[in-house]
C-alpha angles and dihedrals in degrees: 000000000000117000096226097187091049092054092045091051090052091051092050090050091051091051089060089071089076093063100032132061093213120038126170113235129220114280125248092265092056092044091051089050092050093048093049093050091044093054091046089060096043098047093065092056124088124248083254110035111226138179096053115157139175134031118336140194109208115206121198130202115335100176096195094312096141093170091064093046093052090044090055094049094044092047100046101024137243117309113279141156091277098046121030131181134227120188118202100207138254094104096156142045133058097035125087094237107052089129094057092040098054094040092049091050091048090052091051090053092049094049097040106026095158094047101044127065121183125187132190124264130192090265091059090080124092092230089063106032093048088063107033103057114285097093093045090049091052097052094038096051100033103031125258099280098042091038092055091049092048093048091050092048094050096043091049087068096053097084088058092063114104117244097224147350138215110230125200115290090035097284114159115217121199136145103246117359148252135304146186087285093056113071101159142353092271090067087064098039091057094061118110095220097181093077096050110103098157125031095230091066089076124038095207093050091048092051093044095057098036104038125115132195116241139170103249132181117286111284093015110121103178141357136189112281119245085225087075093239131065125011140268114239132205135225089255091055090047093051091050093049092048094048093048090048098043090241132137107209146341129244118193144155128207098111129079113234126197090225095035094251143046138199088224104180135013134195126234090277092057093251116142111248098171125042127186122204125184119185105185107096121213088013112194090352088299095135090229125152119242120228143188127205119231114208111197122208090253090059098255113143122210131169133224119201132203143158122213104150132092127214120271123245107232091207088069092067132070120230089253096053133280121017111201097166087108127020115249119251105261126216124236093278095045090237124177125261122224126219113224112221124174 
């Protein structure tokens, strides 16, 4: 039985971090409770979540940008039967508030399990989030012992996250994309995700969270990714995957966009078959807008843009990552800074 008031109180406490430089975080007992309830909800979902109906807001990468997450929820409302949410992964790393971001999302899933879907991004793997900010944030803000415990608790939930979802109007949602190893949706559904700690233990999982759409030469379906992991995939490959899976289009995150979204690939009729949405505004001091996708019940996709985040001050970070020896100088609105990592 979920203690609703307890979860709501934790969420309200987390929201205070937006207006306060120093905010106490939930203790280990509360975090353990949240993680247990979160995994209970996730483990009953398929590797690809199906049967989703109604109107959806699709949220792309947040990367610890808690200000944007709270803005989205305050603007569009809490999840409910008339407006549901799907989050595309990359909840942690690079932002100052990965802790608040992931805990808040977990609370949303616990309180509104039928109205919130969360899938796994490439930063929801220990190999990545131990290097790109989340681990350092945990031990720096919570102390080494408590930070280690918190990091282990949170990352233990990541294998429970689904790898994709089928939205209304046969739209496939994933974090990155497809590849030469992914021919149809059944290739993804068949994966036992609970045993996958690191992405490189399964080729399909690796490609799914690292892939990117690209315009390739005629007849070229995929190519090695310049990221060094995963593949880039063409419109032709996308059309083949969609046809063989009885799907209509793909919506994904994974790439920062200056306007917060992209119509990444189109078919021969000029119809968009792959959309990208990125929800962290001013990501890595890039002055980009954040965006969310709104999927209407009739299948129409529109995008809303916003910008809530201020630039980071590089002097507030050590060369090895975060430097919390002194608090950063906050602006008038106490906004979050973002660390820029290559």
